[in-house]
N, C-alpha and C positions, 0 to 999 in steps of 0.2 A: 273730241277729235278721236283723243286718245280711246273713248269708247267705240268708237266706230262710226260715230256720225257727226261727222263735219265734211265738208262741201263736197266731198268725195264718200260715200257714205260706203263704208263694209257690209254693215249689218242693216237687216230688215227687222221687220216686229220682233221681239222673243229673243232677239241676239243672233238669228237664222242669216248665216253667212251668203253673201250676196255671189261672192264670186267664188271661182274653182282653185282662182290662184290669185297672188298679192299683183294688183298693178304694177308695171316697171315705174319707174318716175318721168322717162318720155311718154307712157300711156296717160299716166296721171299730168302732167303739163301740156300735150294738147287737149283734155279732156277739159281741164280751167280756160286753157287759150279761146279755144273753138265753143265753147257751151256759157260759161262761167263769165268770164271775160267780155265775151260778145253779146249776151246778154243783159249784161252791167252799162255796157257803152250807148246800147240803143236806151236803155231806161232814161241815163241819164240825159241824154239827149235831147227825150222828147219830154223830163221833167224842165231840162233848160228851154223847152219851145215853148212848151203850155204855160212857164212862168213870163214869159217872153211877152206872149199873145196877152195872157190876163191877168198879169200884175203879181199872179202867183201861184200855187200847184198844191196841188192835196194827192199823199201816197197813202192807202191802205194796204198795206203788206196783212192778207190775211193767212193761216196756218189752223191747222188743227193741233191739239192736244188729245194725248191720253188722255182717259176718265179719271185712270187712278196712277197713281206714280209713289213707287214703294217711300214707307217714310215720312211722307207727305200727308197732311190731314185732308179730307174732301176736298179736291179742286172746284173752285168757282166754273159754272155755265162758260163764262166768258173773261177772257185775261186781256184787258189793252195794256198796251206798252209804250209809251211814249219816252223811255229816257229818262223820267223819274222831270217829266216839263222839258226835257233840252231837244227833242225832237220834232216836236208840235206842239202849235199854238193850243192851251189849255181850252179855250174854249171849244174848240172840234173834240179832245180829251173828254170835257163835262158833258159837251152833247149826244157824245157817243153812250158814254155810260149811263143817262138819263135814259136814254133812247132804251137803250136794252132794259134797262131797269121797269120802265113804261111796260115793256110787253112780258115784263115774267122773268126774267133772266137774272141766276145773279152774278153780279160782277167785281173783279175785284182788279188793281190798278199795279203794274209792274212788279208784280211777284204771281209765281214763282218767274215770270217772262216779261222785262223791262222791254224788251226789244234789240233786236238783232243787229249782225253787223248791214242789211237794209237802211233802217230807222236809221242809224248810228251811219252811215255814209251819207244818204239825200235828204235826210231830216235837220234842214238848216232855217228854221224859219223867222230868222232876221235878216238871212236872205230869200224871202218867200216861198220855200219850198218846207212842207210840210208830212213829214210819216209818222202815221198811226199805223203803228202791228195790234192785228185784232186777232186773240185766238180762241178756238172754239172748241169746246169739250165736246170729242167724237162720243160721247156718253148720248149725246143729243139727240143725235140724227145718224147712227149705225151700232151693230152689232160689233164688235169690234176681235171677236174671235173667230165669225166668220165672215168678217169685212162684207157686212149686205147692210144695206137703206133700212131704216125702220120706217116705217111709216109716219114718225115725224118729220122725216124729211124735207119735205114738201114746207111744212111748216116754218122749219130753219130756216130756210134758202128765203121764204118771205119776210121773215121779221131781218134780217140780213140786208134784204133790200129795203124796207123801210128805214133803217139806220142809216143806209148808206144815204138816201132820199135827205133823212135830217140834215148830215152832214155837209151834204150838198150845201143845204139854206144858209149852214152857219159859214160857210166858205165865205160866200157871197159877200159875209161883213168882214172879212178879214182885211188887212190892209195890205195895200197893193206895195211895191217895190221898183 
């Protein structure tokens, strides 16, 4: 949050300021209430309904990450975050890792991203809701300086579809609550 990247980001890539002035507390509260809180209320309701219908629900929370981070060695192509096993049945995380590796991607678990607010809030495997964060290295599919798609974009999108399909197959064997 202090870096300007919290729930209401203040800066964009490269530290460029998004707004010409600071948001007032009322503006910030209104955005949180009407956008953030409303989104999470709908998402929570949907996950509960899916769990009630199917006996469990799986939330895949996809993000992109910069290809290079100052002070860190090279990042993996994919980082899977399951809050060190707390937000997702380990069979789902293992299946995602195996599927990405079979497609030629390097994969890390929970480092440098273990899952954030969404995985923490919704990932309750014992209650039938599994949340897995998937961080995708931007260098795989875009030129980060020009913010343009690379020729590999469609290949990466297709690979993600394969992994999601694998996760759905694995979800069918999870215990129902």
